[in-house]
C-alpha positions as CSV (number, residue, x, y, z in Angstrom):
1,X,29.2,-5.8,9.1
2,X,30.1,-3.0,12.0
3,X,34.0,-3.0,11.6
4,X,36.5,-4.5,9.3
5,X,40.3,-5.3,8.8
6,X,41.9,-6.6,5.4
7,X,45.0,-7.9,5.4
8,X,47.3,-9.7,3.0
9,X,46.2,-13.5,4.4
10,X,43.0,-12.7,6.9
11,X,40.0,-10.7,7.2
12,X,38.9,-9.4,10.8
13,X,35.6,-8.4,11.0
14,X,33.2,-7.3,14.0
15,X,29.6,-8.2,13.5
16,X,26.6,-7.8,15.3
17,X,24.0,-10.8,15.3
18,X,21.0,-12.2,16.8
19,X,22.5,-15.7,17.6
20,X,25.3,-18.2,16.7
21,X,23.0,-19.3,13.8
22,X,22.6,-16.1,12.2
23,X,26.4,-15.4,12.5
24,X,27.4,-18.7,10.7
25,X,24.8,-17.9,8.1
26,X,26.0,-14.2,7.7
27,X,29.4,-15.4,7.6
28,X,28.7,-17.9,5.1
29,X,27.2,-15.7,2.5
30,X,29.6,-13.2,2.8
31,X,32.5,-16.0,2.1
32,X,30.4,-17.2,-1.0
33,X,30.3,-13.8,-2.4
34,X,33.8,-13.1,-1.7
35,X,35.3,-16.5,-3.2
36,X,33.2,-15.6,-6.1
37,X,34.6,-12.2,-7.0
38,X,38.0,-13.3,-6.3
39,X,37.5,-16.1,-8.5
40,X,36.2,-13.9,-11.5
41,X,38.8,-10.9,-10.5
42,X,41.4,-14.0,-10.6
43,X,39.9,-15.9,-13.6
44,X,40.2,-19.1,-11.6
45,X,37.8,-21.2,-9.9
46,X,37.5,-23.6,-7.2
47,X,38.2,-22.8,-2.9
48,X,39.4,-19.4,-1.9
49,X,39.2,-19.9,1.8
50,X,41.0,-22.8,3.1
51,X,40.2,-22.2,7.0
52,X,37.0,-21.7,9.2
53,X,36.1,-18.6,10.9
54,X,37.2,-17.7,14.2
55,X,34.4,-16.3,16.5
56,X,34.9,-14.5,19.8
57,X,31.7,-13.1,21.9
58,X,32.2,-10.0,23.0
59,X,30.8,-9.3,26.7
60,X,31.8,-5.6,27.9
61,X,32.2,-2.9,26.5
62,X,35.8,-2.6,27.6
63,X,36.4,-6.1,25.6
64,X,34.6,-4.6,22.9
65,X,36.7,-1.5,23.1
66,X,40.1,-3.4,22.6
67,X,38.6,-5.5,19.9
68,X,37.9,-2.5,18.2
69,X,41.6,-1.3,18.5
70,X,42.9,-4.5,17.5
71,X,40.6,-4.4,14.4
72,X,41.8,-0.9,13.5
73,X,45.2,-1.2,14.4
74,X,45.9,-4.7,12.8
75,X,47.7,-3.5,9.7
76,X,50.0,-1.4,12.1
77,X,51.1,-4.5,14.2
78,X,52.0,-6.4,10.4
79,X,53.7,-3.5,9.1
80,X,56.1,-3.6,12.4
81,X,57.2,-7.4,11.9
82,X,57.9,-6.4,8.5
83,X,60.5,-3.7,9.7
84,X,58.1,-0.5,8.6
85,X,57.2,2.2,10.6
86,X,54.0,4.0,10.2
87,X,53.4,7.7,10.9
88,X,51.8,8.6,14.3
89,X,48.0,8.2,13.3
90,X,48.1,6.7,10.2
91,X,44.9,4.9,9.3
92,X,44.9,1.8,7.5
93,X,43.3,2.5,4.2
94,X,41.9,-1.1,4.1
95,X,39.8,-1.3,6.7
96,X,36.9,0.7,8.6
97,X,39.3,2.9,10.3
98,X,39.1,5.1,7.2
99,X,35.2,5.0,7.1
100,X,33.3,3.2,4.5
101,X,30.2,4.0,5.1
102,X,28.7,1.9,2.0
103,X,30.0,-1.3,3.6
104,X,29.4,-1.1,7.3
105,X,26.5,-0.7,9.7
106,X,26.0,1.8,12.5
107,X,25.7,-0.4,16.0
108,X,22.6,-1.6,16.8
109,X,23.4,-3.2,20.3
110,X,24.6,-1.3,23.8
111,X,27.6,-2.7,23.4
112,X,29.2,-1.5,20.6
113,X,27.4,1.8,20.8
114,X,28.5,2.3,24.2
115,X,32.6,0.9,23.7
116,X,35.0,3.9,25.0
117,X,38.3,3.6,23.1
118,X,40.5,1.5,24.6
119,X,43.7,2.7,26.1
120,X,46.9,2.8,23.6
């Protein structure tokens, strides 16, 4: 996983994968691991995730930059909808914008390495 954002009822990830099959297996493994951990914390059993993931292939540096900005600022969008304003420069503590070196991988592909910051 390269970038992420954790919201109250959904997750956003930007990941690099060799192909669709590798992506599907990686997401499946991640959701199983997360479901087991969440069930353990909540003292319950059973299905945790009701929906399957939605994948979008990023094809240009500009599209990738917009996706990165979306993931890193998704919390602000949700807080604004709730009527809460956040200070300028606020970094979501539940996203890779605040850097979690043990949870993320540096980019391996040209596309993520060259994505320029998206215009605001």
